[in-house]
VEXDREN-2710 file (C-alpha; in Angstrom, 1 decimal):
% VEXDREN-2710
k/r/px/py/pz
1/MET/163.2/56.4/106.7
2/GLU/163.7/58.8/103.4
3/LYS/162.8/57.2/100.1
4/THR/164.5/57.5/97.0
5/ARG/164.9/56.0/94.3
6/GLU/167.3/55.7/91.6
7/THR/167.3/54.5/88.2
8/ASP/170.0/54.1/85.1
9/LEU/168.7/55.7/81.4
10/ASN/171.1/53.4/79.9
11/ILE/172.2/56.5/78.0
12/SER/176.0/57.6/77.6
13/ILE/176.4/60.8/76.4
14/ASN/180.2/63.2/75.8
15/ASP/180.9/66.8/76.9
16/LEU/179.0/68.6/74.8
17/THR/176.1/66.7/75.4
18/ILE/175.8/67.5/79.5
19/ARG/176.6/71.7/77.9
20/LYS/173.5/70.8/75.8
21/ILE/172.1/69.7/79.0
22/LEU/173.0/72.5/81.3
23/ASP/171.6/75.3/78.7
24/TYR/168.3/74.0/78.6
25/GLY/168.3/73.5/82.4
26/ARG/169.2/76.9/82.5
27/THR/167.0/78.7/79.9
28/HIS/164.3/76.8/81.5
29/ASP/165.3/77.5/85.0
30/LEU/163.0/77.3/88.2
31/GLN/163.6/81.0/89.0
32/LYS/162.3/81.8/84.6
33/ASN/158.8/79.9/85.9
34/GLY/160.4/76.5/85.0
35/LEU/160.9/73.3/85.8
36/TYR/164.8/73.1/85.6
37/ASP/167.5/74.0/87.7
38/GLY/171.0/72.9/86.2
39/ARG/173.9/72.7/88.5
40/SER/177.5/71.7/88.7
41/GLY/177.1/67.3/88.1
42/CYS/173.5/67.5/87.6
43/ILE/170.0/68.8/86.8
44/ASN/167.3/68.9/89.5
45/ILE/163.6/68.7/88.5
46/TRP/161.3/70.6/90.4
47/CYS/157.2/70.5/90.3
48/SER/155.1/73.6/90.2
49/PRO/151.5/74.2/91.0
50/GLU/150.2/73.2/87.6
51/ASP/152.7/70.3/86.8
52/LYS/153.6/68.0/89.2
53/PRO/152.9/64.1/90.1
54/GLU/149.0/63.7/90.6
55/CYS/149.8/62.6/94.4
56/TRP/151.2/65.9/95.2
57/VAL/149.7/68.5/97.2
58/GLU/150.5/72.0/96.1
59/PRO/153.6/72.9/95.6
60/THR/155.3/76.0/98.3
61/LYS/156.5/79.3/97.0
62/GLY/159.0/79.4/100.1
63/SER/162.3/81.7/98.9
64/LEU/161.8/81.1/95.2
65/ILE/160.1/83.6/93.0
66/TYR/157.5/81.1/91.3
67/PRO/155.4/78.2/93.7
68/ARG/158.0/74.9/93.2
69/ASP/159.0/72.0/95.4
70/PHE/162.0/69.4/94.7
71/VAL/161.3/66.0/93.2
72/GLY/164.8/64.5/91.4
73/THR/167.7/65.1/89.5
74/LEU/169.1/64.3/86.0
75/PHE/172.0/63.6/87.1
76/TRP/176.0/61.2/85.2
77/GLN/178.7/59.6/86.5
78/ALA/181.7/59.9/84.2
79/GLN/182.6/56.1/82.1
80/GLY/186.3/57.1/80.6
81/THR/185.3/59.6/78.1
82/LEU/181.3/59.6/78.4
83/TYR/179.0/60.0/80.9
84/THR/175.7/57.8/82.0
85/LEU/172.2/59.5/82.9
86/LYS/171.0/58.8/86.1
87/VAL/167.9/59.6/87.5
88/ASP/167.1/59.6/91.7
89/ILE/163.8/60.6/93.0
90/SER/164.3/62.5/96.3
91/PRO/160.4/63.9/97.3
92/TYR/161.2/65.9/100.0
93/HIS/158.0/67.5/100.1
94/LEU/156.4/64.2/100.7
95/LEU/158.8/63.0/102.6
96/GLU/159.1/65.5/104.9
97/SER/155.3/65.5/105.8
98/SER/154.1/63.8/109.1
99/ARG/152.0/60.7/106.5
100/SER/154.2/57.4/105.7
101/VAL/154.8/57.7/101.5
102/SER/153.7/54.7/99.5
103/ASP/155.5/52.7/96.9
104/ASP/153.3/53.6/94.5
105/GLU/153.6/57.0/95.6
106/LEU/157.1/56.9/95.1
107/ASP/156.6/55.3/91.3
108/GLU/154.3/58.2/90.6
109/CYS/157.1/61.1/91.3
110/LEU/159.8/58.7/89.2
111/ASN/157.1/58.2/86.4
112/TRP/157.2/62.2/86.7
113/VAL/160.2/62.6/86.7
114/LEU/161.1/60.8/83.9
115/GLU/158.7/61.9/81.1
116/LYS/159.9/65.8/82.2
117/VAL/163.3/63.9/81.3
118/ARG/162.8/62.5/78.1
119/HIS/160.9/66.5/77.8
120/LEU/164.8/67.7/78.0
121/LEU/166.2/65.1/75.8
122/ASN/164.5/65.4/73.1
123/GLU/164.8/68.9/73.2
124/CYS/168.1/68.8/73.2
125/GLY/168.2/65.8/70.0
126/ILE/169.2/62.6/72.7
127/VAL/167.1/59.6/71.6
128/GLY/167.1/57.1/73.8
129/GLY/165.7/58.9/77.0
END
C-alpha cells in the first residue's frame, strides 16, 4: 500500500513569486548537485547522501549525475489570481523497499521536506513557510 502525506502550507502567492521559486529550483537543480528539480507546477525535492531524512539509506545514483532519491514535492494550486502552496511526500525509495514504512518514517520525511521548503521560501523572500 502506497503511503504519502500532503500538507497545506497556508501560504498564498502570485505569479511573480512562482517564477522566483522556479528560478531558485533551476539554480539549485539536482543535475547541478542541488536538491531541487523545478517543473511546470511544482518543485520536486530530492535527498543526497549528505542531506537526507535520518531514516533514509544512502541515495542511489540511477541515471542521474549525482546520487539522489525523490522524497517530495512543493506544488501550488490556483485560488483565483493567487496560488496556495502545498507539500506532498512520496518517498518512493522507502515505499518500494520490501519492508514496511512506519508512520514515524513518513513523518520524518515530511519534516525533512518541510525544512527544505522553508529554506527555499526564505531564499525567495517568502515568509510563513
